[in-house]
C-alpha positions in Angstrom: -112.7 168.8 61.8 -112.0 168.4 65.5 -113.7 165.5 67.4 -114.9 167.8 70.2 -117.7 169.2 68.0 -119.1 165.6 67.8 -119.4 165.8 71.6 -121.2 169.1 71.5 -118.1 171.3 72.2 -117.2 174.3 70.1 -114.3 176.7 70.5 -114.6 180.4 69.9 -112.2 183.3 70.1 -114.0 186.0 72.2 -113.4 189.4 73.6 -110.9 189.5 76.5 -113.4 191.3 78.7 -116.3 188.9 78.1 -117.3 186.6 81.0 -118.9 183.2 80.8 -122.5 184.5 81.0 -122.0 186.9 78.2 -120.4 184.2 76.0 -123.3 181.9 76.8 -125.9 184.5 75.9 -124.2 185.5 72.7 -123.9 181.9 71.4 -127.5 181.1 72.3 -128.7 184.2 70.5 -126.5 184.0 67.4 -126.8 180.2 66.7 -130.2 179.5 68.2 -129.0 176.7 70.5 -129.0 175.9 74.3 -125.6 176.1 76.1 -124.9 173.6 78.9 -121.6 175.1 80.1 -118.8 177.4 79.1 -115.0 177.2 79.8 -112.7 180.1 79.2 -108.9 180.5 79.0 -106.8 183.5 78.7 -104.0 182.9 76.1 -100.7 184.8 75.9 -99.6 186.2 72.6 -96.7 184.6 70.8 -93.3 186.2 70.4 -92.6 187.4 66.9 -89.5 188.8 65.4 -89.2 191.5 62.7 -85.6 191.9 61.9 -83.8 193.0 65.1 -87.0 193.9 66.9 -88.8 191.3 69.0 -92.5 191.9 69.6 -95.5 189.9 70.7 -98.9 189.3 69.2 -101.9 190.4 71.2 -103.2 188.3 74.2 -106.6 186.7 73.5 -109.3 184.7 75.2 -110.6 181.3 74.2 -114.0 180.0 75.1 -115.1 176.3 74.8 -118.9 176.1 74.7 -120.6 172.8 75.5 -124.1 172.5 74.0 -127.0 170.5 75.4 -127.3 167.0 73.9 -130.1 167.8 71.3 -128.3 170.8 69.8 -125.5 171.4 67.3 -124.0 174.2 65.2 -123.8 173.7 61.5 -120.4 175.0 60.5 -120.3 173.9 56.9 
């Protein structure tokens, strides 16, 4: 388990069109917690090779959600 979750930070893979407000509202509704801040990053897909053909995996968006001090998400 990553140490960031001990500090109240959780990482999610989200829809590429979602903004920070939408991510915050979704996490608060699904996990019943209060979100302090959200950081997002657009990630490029990796190059993959299939025989002679070189392709790429899809681009994706990562969101790091920081919760308020009294809240946590039980993953296991």
